[in-house]
C-alpha positions in Angstrom: 0.0 0.0 0.0 1.2 3.5 -0.9 0.0 6.8 0.5 -0.3 9.9 -1.7 -1.7 13.4 -1.6 -3.3 15.5 -4.3 -4.7 19.1 -4.1 -8.3 19.5 -5.3 -9.8 23.0 -5.4 -7.3 24.2 -2.8 -8.0 21.2 -0.5 -5.4 18.6 0.4 -6.8 15.1 -0.3 -5.2 11.9 1.0 -5.6 8.6 -0.9 -4.1 5.1 -0.7 -3.2 2.8 -3.6 -2.9 -0.9 -3.6 -2.7 -3.6 -6.3 -2.6 -3.4 -10.1 -5.1 -3.7 -12.8 -8.5 -2.2 -13.5 -9.4 0.9 -11.3 -11.5 0.4 -8.2 -12.3 3.5 -6.2 -13.4 3.0 -2.6 -15.3 5.7 -0.6 -15.6 5.4 3.2 -18.5 6.3 5.5 -18.6 9.1 8.0 -17.0 7.4 10.9 -14.2 5.8 8.9 -11.3 6.6 6.5 -9.4 5.2 3.6 -7.4 2.8 5.8 -10.5 0.9 6.7 -11.0 -0.2 3.1 -7.4 -1.3 2.6 -7.2 -3.1 5.9 -10.5 -4.9 5.2 -10.4 -5.7 1.5 -7.2 -4.5 0.0 -5.9 -8.0 -0.7 -9.1 -9.5 -1.9 -9.6 -7.9 -5.3 -6.9 -9.3 -7.6 -6.8 -7.7 -11.0 -7.9 -4.3 -9.6 -5.9 -1.3 -8.6 -7.6 0.0 -5.5 -7.7 3.7 -4.8 -9.1 4.4 -1.3 -9.9 8.1 -1.1 -10.0 9.9 2.3 -13.2 12.0 1.9 -13.5 15.5 3.4 -15.9 14.4 6.2 -15.7 12.4 9.4 -13.4 12.6 12.4 -10.9 10.0 11.1 -10.4 11.5 7.6 -7.0 13.0 7.2 -8.0 15.0 4.1 -8.9 18.7 4.5 -12.5 18.9 5.7 -15.4 20.8 4.2 -19.2 20.4 4.2 -20.8 21.0 0.8 -24.5 20.6 -0.1 -26.2 17.7 -1.9 -23.9 16.8 -4.8 -20.8 18.5 -3.4 -19.1 15.3 -2.3 -19.9 13.6 -5.6 -18.4 16.5 -7.5 -15.4 16.4 -5.2 -15.0 12.7 -5.9 -15.2 13.3 -9.6 -12.5 16.0 -9.3 -10.2 13.5 -7.5 -10.8 10.8 -10.0 -10.2 13.2 -12.9 -7.0 14.6 -11.3 -5.6 11.0 -10.9 -6.5 10.2 -14.5 -8.6 7.2 -13.4 -10.9 6.1 -16.3 -14.3 4.5 -15.7 -13.6 2.9 -12.3 -15.7 0.5 -10.3 -17.0 2.6 -7.4 -17.6 1.2 -4.0 -19.0 3.3 -1.2 -20.4 2.7 2.3 -23.0 4.8 4.1 -22.4 8.5 3.3 -19.8 7.1 0.9 -22.6 5.1 -0.7 -24.7 8.1 -1.1 -21.8 9.9 -2.6 -21.3 7.1 -5.2 -25.0 7.1 -6.1 -25.0 10.9 -6.6 -21.8 10.6 -8.7 -23.5 8.0 -10.9 -26.7 10.0 -11.1 -24.6 12.9 -12.4 -23.4 10.5 -15.1 -19.7 10.9 -14.3 -17.7 8.0 -15.8 -17.8 4.7 -14.1 -18.1 1.0 -14.9 -20.3 0.1 -12.0 -21.3 1.0 -8.5 -21.5 -1.0 -5.3 -23.0 0.7 -2.3 -23.2 -0.6 1.3 -26.0 0.8 3.5 -26.2 4.1 1.5 -28.0 6.9 3.3 -30.5 9.5 1.9 -31.1 7.3 -1.2 -34.7 8.5 -1.8 -33.3 12.1 -2.3 -31.3 10.9 -5.3 -32.8 10.6 -8.9 -31.7 7.0 -9.3 -33.4 6.9 -12.8 -30.5 8.9 -14.1 -28.0 6.1 -13.4 -26.8 4.3 -16.5 -24.4 1.7 -15.2 -25.0 -1.5 -13.2 -25.4 -0.9 -9.4 -25.7 -3.3 -6.5 -26.8 -2.3 -3.0 -25.6 -4.3 0.1 -27.1 -4.1 3.5 -26.4 -5.9 6.8 -29.5 -7.6 8.2 -28.8 -5.7 11.5 -28.2 -2.3 9.9 -29.6 0.3 12.3 -28.4 3.3 10.4 -29.5 3.0 6.8 -33.3 2.6 7.0 -35.4 0.3 4.9 -36.5 3.3 2.8 -33.0 3.4 1.3 -33.2 -0.3 0.3 -36.7 0.1 -1.1 -35.6 3.0 -3.2 -32.8 0.9 -4.7 -35.3 -2.0 -5.4 -37.8 0.3 -7.1 -35.1 1.7 -9.3 -34.4 -1.9 -10.5 -31.0 -2.3 -8.9 -29.7 -5.6 -7.4 -30.0 -5.7 -3.6 -28.3 -8.2 -1.3 -28.5 -8.6 2.4 -25.6 -10.1 4.5 -27.2 -12.0 7.4 -25.8 -11.0 10.8 -23.9 -8.0 9.6 -24.5 -4.4 10.9 -24.3 -1.1 9.1 -20.6 -1.5 8.1 -21.4 -4.9 6.5 -18.1 -5.0 4.7 -16.2 -4.9 8.0 -18.5 -7.2 9.9 -18.5 -9.9 7.2 -15.7 -9.1 4.8 -15.6 -12.6 3.2 -19.3 -12.5 2.3 -18.9 -8.9 1.1 -16.0 -9.7 -1.2 -17.9 -12.7 -2.6 -21.0 -10.6 -3.4 -18.9 -7.9 -5.1 -16.8 -10.4 -7.2 -20.0 -12.3 -8.3 -21.7 -9.0 -9.2 -18.6 -7.8 -11.2 -18.4 -11.2 -13.0 -22.2 -11.0 -13.9 -21.6 -7.6 -15.7 -18.3 -8.7 -17.2 -16.3 -6.2 -15.2 -13.7 -8.7 -13.8 
């Protein structure tokens, strides 16, 4: 794993890189940072170059913090991806990071697919604008991302999976099951 920094709109952004291959960009939730993705799943996606971006929110993020409105984090993520010359990545986001990924996709920024874990505020996003395959993953014991978020994904026609016995950070609670679901999904859309 290597640590890097890039300046985006005057803000210092930290990101971690691991592996080699097709680009996969991982976006953490509010209470986490980029290290959580690498520690959890960094060795389990062979054939992918993982970029774990420290987003500008949450107490553990080491990037410069700011609080935009609505699509602000999605626009920030696009600026990071563009600055790093990443082309059509697979995007994975958890909680607020999942909301950020969905907003990014709804803005039709370039991506191959999106995987979101317990995304929040999903009904506030126009999911009908998304043009790439998306999968939502919830833990059966998720007490943060309410059922309305899962139902919005289902109504939009996206694949939804539930990891039994996992909480809100389902990828941390049951990383083996999470990785299996992601790999199967990416194989089903010929993205592996």
